[in-house]
N, C-alpha and C positions, 0 to 999 in steps of 0.2 A: 888895342888890337886884341881880339879874342882868338886864342889858339884852340883848335879842335883836333881831337884824336880819332883815329879809325882803328877799331880792333881787328887786327889781321887774323888772329887765331887764338885759341886757348889750348893749353897743354896740361895733362894730368900731373906731370912731374916737372920740376924746375930744370932738371938736367936736360930734358928733351928740348926745351926752348932755346938753350944756349947755342945749338948749331945754327938755327935759323937767325938768331940774334947776331951771331958772328958774321954770317953771310951778308945780312942786310947792312950792318955797320961797315963791312969792307967795301960795300957799294956806295957808301956815303949817306945812308939813310939813318937818322937818329931813331933809336928804339927805346921804348919804355915798357917795363915789365910790371904789370899791376898784380898785387898779391904775392909777389915773389918772396918777400921777407916773411910773410905770414906762413907760407908753405915751407920755407926753410926751417922755421921754428916748430911747425906741427904738420908734417906731410900727410897725416891721416885724414885731415879735413879737406883735402883737395876736391873730392867730389861734391862736398857740401857747399863750397864757395865757387865751384865752376873752374877750378884749376888756375894756373897762372896765365894771365892775359897778355898777349904780345900786341902792343899798340905802336902806331906810327902817326906822324902828323898827317892830317887830311890831305895836305898838298903833295905828300909822297905816296898816297894810296895806290895809284895805278902802277907805279914803278915797283912798289913793294909787293903787290899782288903778282906781278909778272915774275919777279925773282922767286917768290915763295912757291909758285906753281911749278917752277923748274926743279926745285929741290925737295918738294914734299913727298912723303911716302903714301901711296894709295893702298887700299885694301887688296889683299891677295887671297887666293883660295888655298886649299891644302897642298896643291902642287906648286905653289909659288907663282902662279900666273895671275895677272890682274883680274879683279872681279869685273864682269861685263854687265852693264846696265841693260835690263830686259826691254827698256823703252827706247833708248836712243843708241844703244850698242857702244857707248863710250866706255873707256877703261879708267875712269877717274871717279872712283867711289871711296868713301871712307866710313868707318863705323859711326853709327848714329844712335843716340839714346834719347828717349823722350823725357825721362825722369819726371813723369807726372805722378802726383800723389806723394804723400809723405813717406810711404814705405820705400819707394824706389829712390827717393832723395837720400834716405838714410842708408839703404842697402842697394846701391846701383848695380852691383854684380849679379843680382837676381833677375834683372831685366833682360829679356831676350834680345840678342844683338840684331840690329837692323843695319842696313847700309843706305847711305844717301848719295845719289849721283850728283857730282859737282857740276855736271854739264847741263842736265835738264831739271834737277832738283827732286826727282822722284825718290820716294823712300820705299825700300823693298825689304822683305823678310828673308831674302835669299841667303842661304848659308854656304 
């Protein structure tokens, strides 16, 4: 029997993933953290390898997504209000980085911040 995994999310810091991991495990969903030990030993390479990846079994995908959507932090503006998608008006956006090209892969903090709507998928330059 082949076991398949679904990558639910990736996090820049190992500490950030622990909250989601704890919640999913408390709901009975086994969680696997890919590249956790690598980042524990050298956190400066997080952007280069794509952070720590939170994975669940494919059979638990739908339940895990529902739980994650309940507790995830969405992008907010300077006043602390959720970013609103200009396309669908949803308040579920998160920072998005292309990381195209070698320069932005090595120095991702130079890339202009964009936001991706998790409802319709549009990527905006809205600040």
